[in-house]
C-alpha positions in Angstrom: -21.3 47.7 -27.3 -21.5 45.5 -24.2 -20.5 47.0 -20.9 -17.6 45.5 -18.9 -18.5 43.4 -15.9 -18.4 45.3 -12.5 -15.6 44.1 -10.2 -16.6 43.7 -6.6 -13.8 44.7 -4.3 -13.6 44.6 -0.5 -11.7 47.5 1.1 -10.3 46.5 4.5 -8.9 48.9 7.0 -9.4 52.1 9.0 -9.7 54.3 6.0 -11.9 52.0 4.0 -15.2 53.8 5.0 -14.0 57.1 3.5 -12.4 55.4 0.4 -15.4 53.2 -0.4 -17.3 54.2 -3.5 -18.6 53.0 -6.8 -16.5 53.9 -9.7 -17.1 52.9 -13.4 -16.6 49.2 -13.5 -15.5 48.8 -9.9 -17.8 48.4 -6.8 -15.8 49.2 -3.7 -17.3 47.8 -0.4 -15.8 49.0 2.9 -15.0 47.0 6.0 -13.6 49.1 8.9 -12.0 46.2 10.8 -11.1 42.5 10.5 -14.4 41.2 12.0 -16.5 43.1 9.4 -14.2 41.9 6.6 -14.5 38.3 7.6 -18.2 38.5 8.0 -18.6 40.0 4.5 -16.2 37.4 3.0 -18.2 34.6 4.5 -21.5 36.0 3.2 -20.6 37.4 -0.2 -18.2 36.7 -3.1 -15.6 39.2 -4.0 -13.3 39.5 -7.0 -10.5 40.9 -4.9 -9.6 42.5 -1.5 -7.5 45.6 -0.8 -6.0 45.6 2.7 -4.7 48.6 4.6 -1.2 48.0 5.7 -2.1 49.4 9.2 -4.6 46.7 10.0 -3.7 44.9 13.2 -2.8 41.1 13.4 -5.3 38.4 14.1 -4.3 36.1 17.1 -0.7 37.2 16.6 -0.6 36.4 12.9 -0.4 39.2 10.3 -3.9 39.8 8.9 -2.6 39.5 5.4 -1.2 36.0 6.0 -4.4 35.0 7.8 -6.6 36.2 5.0 -4.5 34.5 2.3 -4.6 31.2 4.3 -8.4 31.5 4.8 -9.1 32.5 1.2 -6.3 31.2 -1.0 -8.0 32.0 -4.3 -8.8 35.6 -3.4 -6.5 38.2 -5.1 -5.2 40.5 -2.3 -3.5 43.9 -2.6 -2.1 46.2 0.0 -2.9 49.9 0.2 -0.4 52.3 1.7 0.0 56.1 2.0 3.6 55.7 0.9 3.7 52.7 -1.4 7.3 53.2 -2.6 8.6 53.1 1.0 6.9 49.7 1.8 8.9 46.5 1.5 7.0 44.7 -1.3 8.9 41.5 -0.8 7.5 41.0 2.7 4.0 41.6 1.5 4.5 39.1 -1.3 5.6 36.5 1.1 2.4 37.0 3.1 0.2 36.7 -0.1 -0.2 40.2 -1.6 0.1 40.7 -5.3 1.1 44.4 -5.2 1.1 47.6 -3.0 -1.2 50.4 -4.1 -1.0 54.1 -3.2 -3.8 56.8 -2.9 -3.5 57.7 -6.6 -4.1 54.1 -7.6 -7.3 53.9 -5.6 -8.7 57.1 -7.2 -8.7 55.8 -10.8 -11.2 53.2 -11.7 -9.3 52.4 -14.8 -6.1 51.8 -12.9 -7.9 49.7 -10.2 -9.6 47.5 -12.8 -6.3 47.1 -14.7 -4.4 46.1 -11.5 -7.1 43.8 -10.2 -7.3 42.0 -13.6 -3.6 41.5 -13.4 -3.7 40.3 -9.8 -6.5 37.9 -10.5 -4.5 36.5 -13.5 -1.5 36.1 -11.1 -3.5 34.2 -8.6 -5.0 31.9 -11.3 -1.6 31.2 -12.8 -0.1 30.4 -9.4 -3.0 28.2 -8.6 -2.5 26.4 -11.9 1.2 26.0 -11.2 0.5 24.8 -7.7 -1.9 22.2 -9.1 0.6 21.1 -11.7 3.3 20.8 -8.9 1.0 18.7 -6.8 0.2 16.5 -9.7 3.9 16.2 -10.4 4.6 15.3 -6.8 1.8 12.7 -6.9 3.3 11.3 -10.1 6.7 11.1 -8.4 5.2 9.2 -5.5 3.5 6.8 -7.8 6.7 6.3 -9.8 8.7 5.7 -6.7 6.1 3.3 -5.4 6.1 1.4 -8.7 9.9 1.4 -8.7 10.0 0.0 -5.2 7.4 -2.7 -6.1 9.4 -3.6 -9.2 12.6 -3.7 -7.2 11.0 -5.9 -4.5 9.4 -8.2 -7.2 12.8 -8.5 -8.9 14.3 -9.3 -5.5 11.7 -11.9 -4.8 12.0 -13.3 -8.3 15.8 -13.7 -7.8 15.2 -15.4 -4.4 12.6 -17.7 -6.0 15.0 -18.6 -8.8 17.8 -19.3 -6.4 15.5 -21.4 -4.2 14.4 -23.5 -7.2 18.0 -23.9 -8.4 19.0 -25.2 -4.9 16.0 -27.5 -4.8 16.9 -29.0 -8.2 20.5 -29.7 -7.0 19.1 -31.8 -4.1 18.2 -34.6 -6.5 21.9 -35.1 -7.2 22.8 -35.2 -3.5 20.3 -37.5 -2.0 18.9 -41.0 -2.5 16.4 -41.1 0.3 13.0 -39.5 -0.3 12.7 -38.5 3.4 16.0 -36.6 3.5 15.3 -35.1 0.1 11.9 -33.8 1.3 13.4 -32.4 4.5 16.2 -30.5 2.7 13.7 -29.3 0.1 11.6 -27.7 2.9 14.8 -26.2 4.4 15.6 -24.4 1.2 12.0 -23.0 1.0 12.2 -21.8 4.6 15.6 -20.2 4.2 15.3 -18.6 0.8 11.6 -17.7 0.7 11.2 -16.4 4.3 8.7 -19.0 5.4 8.0 -19.7 9.1 7.7 -23.5 8.5 7.2 -26.0 5.7 6.4 -29.7 5.7 5.6 -32.4 3.2 3.6 -35.5 3.8 2.0 -38.4 1.9 -1.0 -40.6 2.3 -0.4 -44.1 3.7 -2.8 -46.9 4.4 -2.7 -49.0 7.6 -3.6 -52.7 8.0 -7.3 -51.9 7.9 -7.0 -49.9 4.7 -7.6 -46.5 6.3 -5.7 -43.6 4.9 -3.4 -41.5 7.0 -1.5 -38.3 6.1 2.0 -38.8 7.3 4.6 -36.0 7.3 8.0 -37.2 5.9 10.0 -34.0 6.1 9.9 -30.5 7.6 11.9 -27.4 8.3 11.6 -24.2 10.1 9.9 -23.3 13.4 8.0 -26.6 14.0 8.2 -27.1 17.8 6.3 -30.5 17.7 3.4 -29.0 15.7 3.4 -32.0 13.4 2.8 -34.4 16.3 -0.7 -33.1 16.4 -1.4 -35.1 13.2 -1.2 -38.3 15.3 -4.0 -37.1 17.5 -7.4 -38.8 17.2 -9.0 -35.4 16.8 -7.1 -34.9 13.6 -8.0 -38.4 12.3 -11.7 -37.7 12.9 -11.6 -34.4 11.2 -9.4 -35.3 8.3 -12.2 -36.4 5.9 -13.6 -32.8 6.1 -10.4 -30.9 6.4 -8.7 -28.5 4.0 -5.9 -31.1 3.5 -8.5 -33.7 2.3 -10.0 -31.1 -0.1 -6.6 -30.4 -1.6 -5.8 -34.1 -2.0 -9.2 -34.8 -3.5 -9.4 -31.9 -5.9 -5.7 -31.5 -6.7 -6.0 -27.7 -6.3 -4.1 -25.5 -3.8 -5.9 -23.9 -0.9 -4.8 -20.8 1.1 -5.8 -19.6 4.6 -5.0 -15.8 4.4 -5.1 -15.2 8.2 -5.4 -17.7 11.0 -6.5 -15.0 13.3 -9.8 -14.7 11.4 -12.7 -15.8 13.6 -14.0 -19.3 13.0 -11.2 -20.0 10.5 -11.3 -23.5 9.0 -8.0 -25.0 10.1 -6.9 -27.7 12.4 -5.5 -26.7 15.8 -5.5 -22.9 15.1 -4.3 -22.1 18.6 -1.3 -24.3 18.2 -0.4 -22.6 14.9 -0.8 -19.1 16.2 1.3 -20.0 19.3 4.1 -20.7 16.9 3.7 -17.5 15.0 2.0 -18.8 11.9 -0.4 -16.3 10.4 -1.2 -17.6 6.8 -1.0 -21.0 5.3 -0.8 -22.5 1.8 -1.7 -26.1 1.1 -0.5 -27.6 -2.2 -1.0 -31.0 -3.7 1.9 -33.3 -4.5 1.1 -35.1 -7.7 3.2 -37.9 -9.2 2.7 -40.8 -11.5 3.5 -43.7 -9.2 3.8 -42.3 -5.7 0.8 -41.9 -3.3 -0.9 -38.5 -3.1 0.9 -36.0 -0.9 0.7 -32.5 0.5 3.1 -29.6 0.8 2.1 -27.2 3.5 3.7 -23.8 3.9 3.4 -21.4 6.8 4.2 -17.7 6.9 4.5 -15.3 9.8 2.7 -12.6 7.8 -1.0 -12.5 7.0 -2.1 -12.7 3.4 1.4 -13.8 2.4 0.3 -16.1 -0.4 -1.2 -14.1 -3.3 -1.8 -15.3 -6.9 1.8 -15.0 -7.9 3.0 -16.8 -4.8 0.5 -19.6 -5.3 1.5 -20.0 -8.9 5.2 -20.2 -7.9 4.8 -22.6 -5.0 2.4 -24.8 -7.2 5.4 -25.2 -9.5 7.6 -25.9 -6.5 5.3 -28.6 -5.3 5.4 -30.2 -8.7 9.1 -30.3 -8.6 9.1 -31.8 -5.1 6.5 -34.5 -6.2 8.6 -35.3 -9.3 11.8 -35.6 -7.2 10.2 -37.9 -4.6 8.7 -40.0 -7.5 12.1 -40.2 -9.2 14.0 -41.2 -6.0 11.3 -43.8 -5.2 11.7 -45.4 -8.6 15.5 -45.3 -8.4 15.3 -47.0 -5.0 13.2 -49.7 -6.5 15.9 -50.5 -9.1 18.6 -50.6 -6.4 16.9 -53.7 -4.8 17.5 -57.2 -6.1 14.6 -58.9 -8.0 11.9 -60.2 -5.7 12.5 -57.6 -3.0 10.5 -54.5 -2.3 11.6 -51.0 -1.4 10.6 -49.9 2.1 7.7 -47.6 2.6 8.2 -44.0 3.6 8.2 -43.9 7.4 8.2 -40.9 9.8 
């Protein structure tokens, strides 16, 4: 028959030296004071600790509480000359599993039984605490997911309302420039943008292409006048706007404060509170190529879902401008020509 494993128990307190002994299945190691106890606990592994109720506090904190906080997985019991007179509840609050008397310490069988029970209690509480922490973590994740869903639903409702208002503009306007301006106003108002503008390519007498804004809304503060500067004209062939118009694909600048960011007049944009930018192509069948440029006051404001939504928005704007342009052509008598879009 296999012998039972020996339990290694630390006795802490003034009477531990006299009480310490080796009983059948229990190895009792004495520690006369807190310093000796902490030294032993740091050096060796114990199955449990029995603390004399007379042991003094450590730095004003009851030693029992200090020991439980320092070694949360260690089963701790309290020894007392009069166990039935001690307030068990107060000891339990500080981390003790039970209060033992002199008779309990004299019987190896009783000690082993009590220590096995105390160890089971500690394990069970540890398991419960872990399950509680996991439950709390699940609640945090669920709340986060709920808030994200709520926010996404709110954004979806705002996007739907913005699109509905933009579609109604076609029934209110006949002029492409006014239509583009009000279209940008809806985006700024409903989608929380800092500024939005739309522009189209035009050729001058020499045949050179120029990107000319036709409508804007939001905090612009003469920012668009920079597009008439010679510096812009020189840089245009290699600019992000040129890339968008050439490829027909949107381009985003996540943060204008990024060092060496590839954008025209970054300092002017930052001065007006712009942090991230989305450039979208305006594609239509009969109208010159154009650009819808959106500015947000937040960095990284245009993620994949926002880019997908605003790409659809740009398509609606391009379709509306194309439709109004063709309707304007039909309103003029034969032999006449509709005026070009002017700033």
